[in-house]
C-alpha positions as YAML, in Angstrom:
chain: A
units: angstrom
residues:
- id: 1
  name: MET
  ca: [91.54, 98.58, 130.67]
- id: 2
  name: ILE
  ca: [93.80, 96.64, 128.51]
- id: 3
  name: VAL
  ca: [94.12, 98.31, 125.25]
- id: 4
  name: ALA
  ca: [95.22, 96.26, 122.14]
- id: 5
  name: ALA
  ca: [95.08, 96.18, 118.38]
- id: 6
  name: GLY
  ca: [95.45, 94.03, 115.39]
- id: 7
  name: VAL
  ca: [95.02, 93.75, 111.74]
- id: 8
  name: LEU
  ca: [92.86, 91.55, 109.23]
- id: 9
  name: CYS
  ca: [95.21, 90.78, 106.74]
- id: 10
  name: TRP
  ca: [93.56, 90.06, 103.27]
- id: 11
  name: ARG
  ca: [94.43, 89.49, 99.55]
- id: 12
  name: ARG
  ca: [93.29, 87.97, 96.33]
- id: 13
  name: ILE
  ca: [94.62, 84.69, 95.16]
- id: 14
  name: ALA
  ca: [93.07, 83.74, 91.35]
- id: 15
  name: GLY
  ca: [90.41, 86.21, 92.21]
- id: 16
  name: GLU
  ca: [89.12, 84.97, 95.41]
- id: 17
  name: PRO
  ca: [89.79, 86.76, 98.84]
- id: 18
  name: TYR
  ca: [92.02, 85.29, 101.30]
- id: 19
  name: ILE
  ca: [92.42, 86.11, 104.57]
- id: 20
  name: LEU
  ca: [95.63, 85.36, 107.09]
- id: 21
  name: VAL
  ca: [95.20, 83.40, 110.12]
- id: 22
  name: ILE
  ca: [97.59, 82.92, 113.00]
- id: 23
  name: HIS
  ca: [98.05, 79.98, 115.14]
- id: 24
  name: ARG
  ca: [99.17, 80.86, 118.47]
- id: 25
  name: ALA
  ca: [101.37, 78.25, 120.28]
- id: 26
  name: ALA
  ca: [101.08, 79.72, 123.67]
- id: 27
  name: HIS
  ca: [97.30, 79.63, 123.57]
- id: 28
  name: ASP
  ca: [96.57, 76.72, 121.05]
- id: 29
  name: ASP
  ca: [94.07, 78.94, 118.92]
- id: 30
  name: TYR
  ca: [93.47, 80.44, 115.64]
- id: 31
  name: SER
  ca: [92.89, 84.25, 115.64]
- id: 32
  name: PHE
  ca: [94.19, 87.30, 113.42]
- id: 33
  name: PRO
  ca: [97.53, 89.09, 114.48]
- id: 34
  name: LYS
  ca: [96.83, 91.45, 117.36]
- id: 35
  name: GLY
  ca: [98.56, 92.34, 120.99]
- id: 36
  name: LYS
  ca: [98.64, 94.62, 123.42]
- id: 37
  name: GLN
  ca: [99.77, 98.40, 123.62]
- id: 38
  name: ASP
  ca: [103.26, 98.95, 124.80]
- id: 39
  name: PRO
  ca: [104.03, 102.04, 126.44]
- id: 40
  name: GLY
  ca: [105.06, 105.28, 124.48]
- id: 41
  name: GLU
  ca: [102.86, 104.05, 121.37]
- id: 42
  name: SER
  ca: [99.49, 105.12, 119.97]
- id: 43
  name: VAL
  ca: [96.87, 102.35, 119.27]
- id: 44
  name: PRO
  ca: [97.78, 102.25, 115.45]
- id: 45
  name: GLU
  ca: [101.20, 101.88, 116.14]
- id: 46
  name: THR
  ca: [100.17, 98.92, 118.11]
- id: 47
  name: ALA
  ca: [98.44, 97.58, 115.36]
- id: 48
  name: ILE
  ca: [101.50, 97.96, 113.07]
- id: 49
  name: ARG
  ca: [103.91, 96.45, 115.25]
- id: 50
  name: GLU
  ca: [102.31, 93.19, 116.21]
- id: 51
  name: LEU
  ca: [101.47, 92.59, 112.77]
- id: 52
  name: ARG
  ca: [105.19, 92.93, 112.07]
- id: 53
  name: GLU
  ca: [106.06, 91.00, 115.16]
- id: 54
  name: GLU
  ca: [103.58, 88.04, 115.12]
- id: 55
  name: SER
  ca: [103.89, 87.60, 111.33]
- id: 56
  name: ARG
  ca: [106.91, 89.58, 109.73]
- id: 57
  name: ILE
  ca: [104.35, 91.14, 107.27]
- id: 58
  name: ARG
  ca: [105.41, 95.02, 106.87]
- id: 59
  name: ALA
  ca: [102.20, 96.77, 105.92]
- id: 60
  name: THR
  ca: [100.22, 100.15, 106.23]
- id: 61
  name: LEU
  ca: [97.05, 100.56, 107.68]
- id: 62
  name: GLY
  ca: [94.06, 100.10, 105.42]
- id: 63
  name: PRO
  ca: [90.58, 101.16, 106.58]
- id: 64
  name: TYR
  ca: [89.32, 100.71, 110.25]
- id: 65
  name: LEU
  ca: [87.22, 98.05, 111.00]
- id: 66
  name: ASP
  ca: [86.02, 97.58, 114.50]
- id: 67
  name: ALA
  ca: [86.58, 96.86, 118.13]
- id: 68
  name: VAL
  ca: [86.24, 94.08, 120.05]
- id: 69
  name: HIS
  ca: [85.29, 94.29, 123.80]
- id: 70
  name: TYR
  ca: [85.53, 91.76, 126.23]
- id: 71
  name: HIS
  ca: [87.48, 90.77, 129.73]
- id: 72
  name: VAL
  ca: [90.51, 89.15, 130.57]
- id: 73
  name: GLY
  ca: [89.55, 87.83, 134.01]
- id: 74
  name: ASP
  ca: [88.32, 90.91, 136.02]
- id: 75
  name: LYS
  ca: [89.79, 93.43, 133.60]
- id: 76
  name: PRO
  ca: [88.01, 94.78, 130.63]
- id: 77
  name: LYS
  ca: [89.85, 94.63, 126.94]
- id: 78
  name: VAL
  ca: [89.41, 96.70, 124.13]
- id: 79
  name: VAL
  ca: [90.90, 95.61, 120.68]
- id: 80
  name: SER
  ca: [90.91, 98.00, 117.84]
- id: 81
  name: TYR
  ca: [91.41, 96.25, 114.23]
- id: 82
  name: TRP
  ca: [92.10, 97.64, 110.86]
- id: 83
  name: THR
  ca: [92.46, 96.06, 107.72]
- id: 84
  name: ALA
  ca: [95.45, 95.63, 105.13]
- id: 85
  name: GLN
  ca: [95.47, 94.49, 101.88]
- id: 86
  name: ILE
  ca: [98.69, 92.91, 101.18]
- id: 87
  name: SER
  ca: [100.67, 92.31, 98.07]
- id: 88
  name: ALA
  ca: [102.62, 89.45, 96.67]
- id: 89
  name: ASP
  ca: [105.82, 90.82, 97.45]
- id: 90
  name: GLN
  ca: [104.73, 91.24, 100.99]
- id: 91
  name: VAL
  ca: [103.62, 87.73, 101.64]
- id: 92
  name: LYS
  ca: [106.78, 86.50, 100.06]
- id: 93
  name: ASP
  ca: [108.84, 89.00, 101.98]
- id: 94
  name: SER
  ca: [106.86, 87.69, 105.34]
- id: 95
  name: ALA
  ca: [107.72, 84.00, 104.49]
- id: 96
  name: LYS
  ca: [110.99, 84.37, 103.70]
- id: 97
  name: HIS
  ca: [111.53, 86.32, 107.43]
- id: 98
  name: PHE
  ca: [109.15, 84.47, 109.62]
- id: 99
  name: SER
  ca: [110.17, 81.48, 111.73]
- id: 100
  name: PRO
  ca: [107.91, 79.44, 113.82]
- id: 101
  name: ASN
  ca: [108.22, 80.48, 117.84]
- id: 102
  name: HIS
  ca: [106.60, 80.07, 121.01]
- id: 103
  name: GLU
  ca: [104.10, 82.87, 120.15]
- id: 104
  name: VAL
  ca: [103.15, 82.36, 116.69]
- id: 105
  name: ASP
  ca: [104.18, 78.71, 115.19]
- id: 106
  name: GLU
  ca: [102.12, 78.96, 111.94]
- id: 107
  name: LEU
  ca: [100.75, 81.48, 109.21]
- id: 108
  name: LEU
  ca: [98.11, 80.31, 107.11]
- id: 109
  name: TRP
  ca: [96.31, 82.26, 103.99]
- id: 110
  name: LEU
  ca: [93.16, 80.75, 103.85]
- id: 111
  name: PRO
  ca: [89.88, 81.42, 101.60]
- id: 112
  name: PHE
  ca: [87.38, 83.31, 104.00]
- id: 113
  name: ALA
  ca: [84.68, 79.91, 104.18]
- id: 114
  name: GLU
  ca: [87.54, 78.08, 105.62]
- id: 115
  name: ALA
  ca: [89.00, 80.69, 107.98]
- id: 116
  name: GLN
  ca: [85.41, 80.75, 109.32]
- id: 117
  name: ARG
  ca: [85.16, 77.26, 109.95]
- id: 118
  name: LEU
  ca: [88.88, 77.26, 111.49]
- id: 119
  name: LEU
  ca: [88.65, 80.60, 114.04]
- id: 120
  name: THR
  ca: [88.74, 79.92, 117.60]
- id: 121
  name: TYR
  ca: [86.42, 82.78, 118.75]
- id: 122
  name: ASP
  ca: [83.08, 84.45, 117.55]
- id: 123
  name: PHE
  ca: [84.36, 87.84, 117.49]
- id: 124
  name: ASP
  ca: [86.94, 87.14, 114.84]
- id: 125
  name: ARG
  ca: [84.22, 84.93, 112.86]
- id: 126
  name: GLU
  ca: [82.23, 88.25, 113.36]
- id: 127
  name: LEU
  ca: [85.20, 90.48, 112.18]
- id: 128
  name: LEU
  ca: [85.95, 88.40, 109.12]
- id: 129
  name: THR
  ca: [82.21, 88.69, 108.07]
- id: 130
  name: ARG
  ca: [82.20, 92.25, 108.37]
- id: 131
  name: LEU
  ca: [85.51, 92.53, 106.38]
- id: 132
  name: GLU
  ca: [83.84, 90.24, 103.44]
- id: 133
  name: ALA
  ca: [80.58, 92.82, 103.50]
- id: 134
  name: GLN
  ca: [82.90, 95.50, 102.54]
- id: 135
  name: LEU
  ca: [85.28, 93.97, 100.11]
- id: 136
  name: PRO
  ca: [83.38, 95.88, 97.29]
- id: 137
  name: THR
  ca: [84.64, 98.79, 98.51]
- id: 138
  name: LEU
  ca: [88.30, 97.44, 99.68]
- id: 139
  name: ASP
  ca: [88.73, 96.50, 96.25]
- id: 140
  name: ARG
  ca: [88.65, 99.73, 94.81]
- id: 141
  name: PRO
  ca: [91.62, 102.03, 94.48]
- id: 142
  name: ILE
  ca: [91.95, 103.83, 98.30]
- id: 143
  name: PHE
  ca: [93.80, 106.85, 99.21]
- id: 144
  name: THR
  ca: [94.18, 108.50, 102.69]
- id: 145
  name: VAL
  ca: [94.00, 112.03, 103.50]
- id: 146
  name: GLY
  ca: [94.96, 113.65, 106.89]
- id: 147
  name: VAL
  ca: [94.18, 116.89, 108.25]
- id: 148
  name: LEU
  ca: [96.30, 117.86, 111.16]
- id: 149
  name: ARG
  ca: [96.23, 120.59, 113.80]
- id: 150
  name: HIS
  ca: [99.51, 121.90, 114.35]
- id: 151
  name: ALA
  ca: [101.17, 120.70, 118.00]
- id: 152
  name: LYS
  ca: [101.06, 122.75, 121.03]
- id: 153
  name: ALA
  ca: [102.40, 126.62, 120.64]
- id: 154
  name: THR
  ca: [103.30, 129.28, 122.63]
- id: 155
  name: SER
  ca: [100.57, 131.41, 123.94]
- id: 156
  name: ARG
  ca: [99.43, 134.37, 121.99]
- id: 157
  name: VAL
  ca: [100.13, 136.61, 125.01]
- id: 158
  name: ASP
  ca: [103.52, 135.50, 125.73]
- id: 159
  name: TRP
  ca: [104.72, 135.89, 122.21]
- id: 160
  name: SER
  ca: [105.09, 139.35, 120.97]
- id: 161
  name: LYS
  ca: [106.90, 139.03, 117.61]
- id: 162
  name: GLY
  ca: [103.84, 138.19, 115.19]
- id: 163
  name: GLU
  ca: [101.78, 135.29, 114.43]
- id: 164
  name: ALA
  ca: [104.03, 133.80, 111.84]
- id: 165
  name: SER
  ca: [107.11, 133.27, 113.78]
- id: 166
  name: ARG
  ca: [105.00, 131.80, 117.20]
- id: 167
  name: PRO
  ca: [106.85, 128.66, 118.01]
- id: 168
  name: LEU
  ca: [105.91, 125.56, 119.35]
- id: 169
  name: THR
  ca: [106.52, 124.76, 123.41]
- id: 170
  name: SER
  ca: [108.90, 121.95, 124.45]
- id: 171
  name: HIS
  ca: [105.38, 119.94, 124.75]
- id: 172
  name: GLY
  ca: [104.42, 120.62, 121.33]
- id: 173
  name: GLN
  ca: [107.96, 119.69, 120.03]
- id: 174
  name: SER
  ca: [107.39, 116.32, 121.64]
- id: 175
  name: GLN
  ca: [103.94, 116.31, 120.10]
- id: 176
  name: ALA
  ca: [105.48, 116.72, 116.77]
- id: 177
  name: LYS
  ca: [107.92, 113.81, 117.51]
- id: 178
  name: HIS
  ca: [105.67, 111.21, 118.44]
- id: 179
  name: LEU
  ca: [103.47, 112.51, 115.18]
- id: 180
  name: THR
  ca: [105.94, 110.86, 113.04]
- id: 181
  name: PRO
  ca: [105.64, 106.82, 114.10]
- id: 182
  name: LEU
  ca: [101.67, 107.77, 114.22]
- id: 183
  name: LEU
  ca: [101.45, 109.20, 110.36]
- id: 184
  name: GLN
  ca: [104.12, 106.47, 109.36]
- id: 185
  name: CYS
  ca: [101.36, 103.74, 110.28]
- id: 186
  name: TRP
  ca: [99.42, 105.22, 107.12]
- id: 187
  name: GLY
  ca: [102.66, 105.05, 104.72]
- id: 188
  name: THR
  ca: [104.15, 108.04, 103.10]
- id: 189
  name: PHE
  ca: [102.15, 110.98, 102.12]
- id: 190
  name: PRO
  ca: [103.69, 112.29, 98.91]
- id: 191
  name: GLN
  ca: [102.18, 115.61, 99.71]
- id: 192
  name: ILE
  ca: [102.46, 117.59, 102.79]
- id: 193
  name: VAL
  ca: [100.51, 120.67, 102.56]
- id: 194
  name: THR
  ca: [101.22, 123.14, 105.54]
- id: 195
  name: SER
  ca: [100.31, 126.61, 106.36]
- id: 196
  name: PRO
  ca: [103.96, 128.19, 106.26]
- id: 197
  name: TRP
  ca: [103.77, 129.74, 109.97]
- id: 198
  name: GLN
  ca: [106.10, 128.41, 112.13]
- id: 199
  name: ARG
  ca: [104.03, 126.18, 114.41]
- id: 200
  name: CYS
  ca: [102.73, 124.25, 111.51]
- id: 201
  name: LEU
  ca: [106.15, 123.94, 109.88]
- id: 202
  name: SER
  ca: [107.60, 122.47, 113.00]
- id: 203
  name: THR
  ca: [104.80, 120.13, 113.35]
- id: 204
  name: VAL
  ca: [105.22, 118.44, 110.35]
- id: 205
  name: GLN
  ca: [108.89, 118.87, 109.62]
- id: 206
  name: PRO
  ca: [110.14, 115.63, 111.81]
- id: 207
  name: TYR
  ca: [107.57, 113.24, 109.71]
- id: 208
  name: ALA
  ca: [108.60, 115.22, 106.47]
- id: 209
  name: ALA
  ca: [112.44, 114.50, 107.39]
- id: 210
  name: SER
  ca: [111.47, 110.66, 108.12]
- id: 211
  name: CYS
  ca: [110.09, 109.98, 104.61]
- id: 212
  name: GLY
  ca: [112.22, 112.41, 102.51]
- id: 213
  name: THR
  ca: [108.68, 114.41, 101.73]
- id: 214
  name: ARG
  ca: [109.16, 117.90, 100.80]
- id: 215
  name: VAL
  ca: [106.89, 120.26, 102.59]
- id: 216
  name: ARG
  ca: [104.45, 122.62, 100.33]
- id: 217
  name: ARG
  ca: [103.76, 126.11, 102.02]
- id: 218
  name: ALA
  ca: [100.34, 127.36, 101.32]
- id: 219
  name: ALA
  ca: [99.39, 130.94, 102.81]
- id: 220
  name: GLU
  ca: [95.84, 129.70, 101.93]
- id: 221
  name: LEU
  ca: [96.27, 127.31, 104.99]
- id: 222
  name: THR
  ca: [96.77, 130.41, 107.33]
- id: 223
  name: GLU
  ca: [94.40, 131.81, 109.73]
- id: 224
  name: THR
  ca: [94.49, 135.47, 107.92]
- id: 225
  name: ASP
  ca: [94.21, 134.22, 104.78]
- id: 226
  name: TYR
  ca: [91.12, 131.85, 105.32]
- id: 227
  name: ALA
  ca: [89.66, 134.67, 107.09]
- id: 228
  name: ALA
  ca: [89.93, 137.18, 104.20]
- id: 229
  name: ASP
  ca: [88.88, 134.49, 101.55]
- id: 230
  name: PRO
  ca: [87.69, 131.05, 103.00]
- id: 231
  name: GLU
  ca: [86.93, 130.09, 99.00]
- id: 232
  name: ALA
  ca: [90.38, 130.06, 98.03]
- id: 233
  name: SER
  ca: [91.46, 127.69, 100.69]
- id: 234
  name: GLU
  ca: [89.02, 125.43, 99.77]
- id: 235
  name: ARG
  ca: [89.81, 125.34, 96.13]
- id: 236
  name: LEU
  ca: [93.53, 124.67, 97.38]
- id: 237
  name: VAL
  ca: [92.10, 121.72, 99.20]
- id: 238
  name: THR
  ca: [89.76, 120.45, 96.36]
- id: 239
  name: GLU
  ca: [92.38, 120.52, 93.82]
- id: 240
  name: ILE
  ca: [94.95, 118.18, 95.48]
- id: 241
  name: VAL
  ca: [92.26, 115.81, 97.06]
- id: 242
  name: SER
  ca: [90.84, 115.62, 93.89]
- id: 243
  name: GLN
  ca: [93.93, 114.08, 92.25]
- id: 244
  name: GLY
  ca: [93.40, 110.92, 94.06]
- id: 245
  name: ARG
  ca: [96.48, 110.82, 95.97]
- id: 246
  name: PRO
  ca: [97.72, 110.70, 99.73]
- id: 247
  name: ALA
  ca: [97.85, 114.33, 100.91]
- id: 248
  name: LEU
  ca: [98.61, 115.60, 104.49]
- id: 249
  name: PHE
  ca: [97.44, 119.17, 105.55]
- id: 250
  name: CYS
  ca: [98.54, 120.56, 108.40]
- id: 251
  name: ALA
  ca: [96.46, 123.95, 109.50]
- id: 252
  name: HIS
  ca: [95.23, 126.30, 112.23]
- id: 253
  name: ARG
  ca: [92.15, 125.42, 114.67]
- id: 254
  name: PRO
  ca: [89.62, 128.18, 112.73]
- id: 255
  name: VAL
  ca: [91.09, 127.00, 109.22]
- id: 256
  name: LEU
  ca: [90.20, 122.94, 109.81]
- id: 257
  name: PRO
  ca: [86.27, 123.39, 109.27]
- id: 258
  name: GLY
  ca: [87.03, 124.69, 105.73]
- id: 259
  name: VAL
  ca: [89.55, 121.81, 105.09]
- id: 260
  name: LEU
  ca: [87.74, 119.15, 106.18]
- id: 261
  name: SER
  ca: [84.36, 120.63, 104.30]
- id: 262
  name: ALA
  ca: [86.45, 121.28, 100.73]
- id: 263
  name: ILE
  ca: [87.40, 117.39, 101.27]
- id: 264
  name: GLY
  ca: [83.48, 116.18, 102.13]
- id: 265
  name: ALA
  ca: [82.10, 118.46, 99.15]
- id: 266
  name: LEU
  ca: [84.19, 116.20, 96.72]
- id: 267
  name: ILE
  ca: [82.32, 113.29, 97.87]
- id: 268
  name: ASP
  ca: [78.79, 113.97, 99.21]
- id: 269
  name: GLU
  ca: [76.68, 115.96, 101.64]
- id: 270
  name: PRO
  ca: [76.81, 112.87, 103.96]
- id: 271
  name: ALA
  ca: [80.45, 112.39, 103.90]
- id: 272
  name: ARG
  ca: [81.08, 116.27, 104.46]
- id: 273
  name: ALA
  ca: [78.85, 116.26, 107.62]
- id: 274
  name: ARG
  ca: [80.93, 113.16, 109.14]
- id: 275
  name: LEU
  ca: [84.14, 115.06, 108.10]
- id: 276
  name: LEU
  ca: [83.25, 118.26, 109.83]
- id: 277
  name: SER
  ca: [81.88, 116.36, 112.79]
- id: 278
  name: HIS
  ca: [85.73, 115.96, 113.52]
- id: 279
  name: ALA
  ca: [87.04, 119.46, 113.08]
- id: 280
  name: THR
  ca: [87.10, 120.03, 116.97]
- id: 281
  name: LEU
  ca: [90.79, 118.97, 117.08]
- id: 282
  name: ALA
  ca: [93.23, 119.66, 120.15]
- id: 283
  name: PRO
  ca: [96.75, 120.21, 119.50]
- id: 284
  name: ALA
  ca: [98.69, 117.78, 117.47]
- id: 285
  name: GLU
  ca: [95.25, 115.45, 116.89]
- id: 286
  name: LEU
  ca: [94.79, 114.31, 113.28]
- id: 287
  name: VAL
  ca: [91.89, 113.20, 111.27]
- id: 288
  name: VAL
  ca: [92.67, 110.30, 108.77]
- id: 289
  name: ALA
  ca: [89.90, 110.04, 106.14]
- id: 290
  name: GLN
  ca: [90.42, 106.93, 103.81]
- id: 291
  name: ILE
  ca: [88.85, 107.83, 100.56]
- id: 292
  name: ALA
  ca: [87.88, 105.10, 97.60]
- id: 293
  name: GLN
  ca: [87.92, 105.95, 93.86]
- id: 294
  name: THR
  ca: [84.74, 104.95, 92.34]
- id: 295
  name: GLY
  ca: [85.43, 105.15, 88.54]
- id: 296
  name: ASP
  ca: [82.10, 106.84, 88.39]
- id: 297
  name: ALA
  ca: [82.69, 109.93, 86.59]
- id: 298
  name: GLU
  ca: [79.74, 111.82, 88.30]
- id: 299
  name: HIS
  ca: [80.35, 110.60, 91.64]
- id: 300
  name: PRO
  ca: [84.14, 109.92, 91.54]
- id: 301
  name: PHE
  ca: [85.00, 109.18, 95.14]
- id: 302
  name: GLU
  ca: [83.44, 107.14, 98.34]
- id: 303
  name: LEU
  ca: [84.00, 107.96, 102.22]
- id: 304
  name: VAL
  ca: [85.52, 104.77, 103.58]
- id: 305
  name: THR
  ca: [86.35, 105.79, 107.26]
- id: 306
  name: VAL
  ca: [87.13, 108.87, 109.35]
- id: 307
  name: ALA
  ca: [88.46, 108.68, 112.41]
- id: 308
  name: THR
  ca: [90.55, 111.13, 114.69]
- id: 309
  name: TYR
  ca: [93.90, 110.18, 116.22]
- id: 310
  name: ALA
  ca: [96.53, 111.51, 118.62]
- id: 311
  name: PRO
  ca: [100.02, 110.61, 119.07]
- id: 312
  name: PHE
  ca: [101.44, 109.49, 122.16]
- id: 313
  name: ASP
  ca: [101.96, 112.47, 124.59]
- id: 314
  name: GLU
  ca: [104.58, 112.13, 127.27]
- id: 315
  name: GLU
  ca: [102.78, 114.93, 129.52]
- id: 316
  name: SER
  ca: [99.47, 112.94, 129.57]
- id: 317
  name: ASP
  ca: [101.05, 109.76, 130.26]
- id: 318
  name: SER
  ca: [103.00, 110.72, 133.32]
...
């Protein structure tokens, strides 16, 4: 299977929504920035890289939109698409650095109706229709919350020095390294909250170092504290997420349902159920929830998208 990813970039000009359409010289078609996955990267990383290479736009991923399936010859192909709301400064920076080339020779910011007429492929028009339907939600302030299970750790039977100091394996250290570019797809998390046990600290430290964010150690996210007082753990999560700012939590497998439940409880019961359906994570897997602020005092948050991601894994790829 061919795996690819892309981004629908949109902005408002004088209050009206505009979409970025590229002209691909090699194919003589009008489409959205996208391309095939490179070795050593996750699919969200593919989307960010292809957007940067084809348009010179440096962006972070907004809510996930959809996946398109089709065949190239006899090979099935899947292209995953995210949204990204682009600022005027990002557009100026793109224009300053973009030069027409043999792959992409034109960048067009078009009103949605004009883009619908120009796009070459039916599936691109369908993606744009879906994006347009979501604009009332996407126009709201949206923040990202990540929930991460620590990377692969030394087994309990092979470690006699206590749970708090049980380290990552070499495989786990590799997973932690590859989590950094994956997490960077959603920008900088100004709050990184982790269990203080070594395997969780070692999982988030490479990413924290890359963005200069201080790690907050919270005993409420350890297995023992959660087992003793799960409500205290959930209160911690509620307090942080209710601020409406991006946050990343790193915890142990038994604690993950409590973290996700606390996030969902701030929204509504359907959102809580959706989040809890992602509670079974393998080591180093990440749940990304993107949440909109509604401005409604009674129901201040709306769950826009939630999905599970994994970093590139050298062992599984070998």
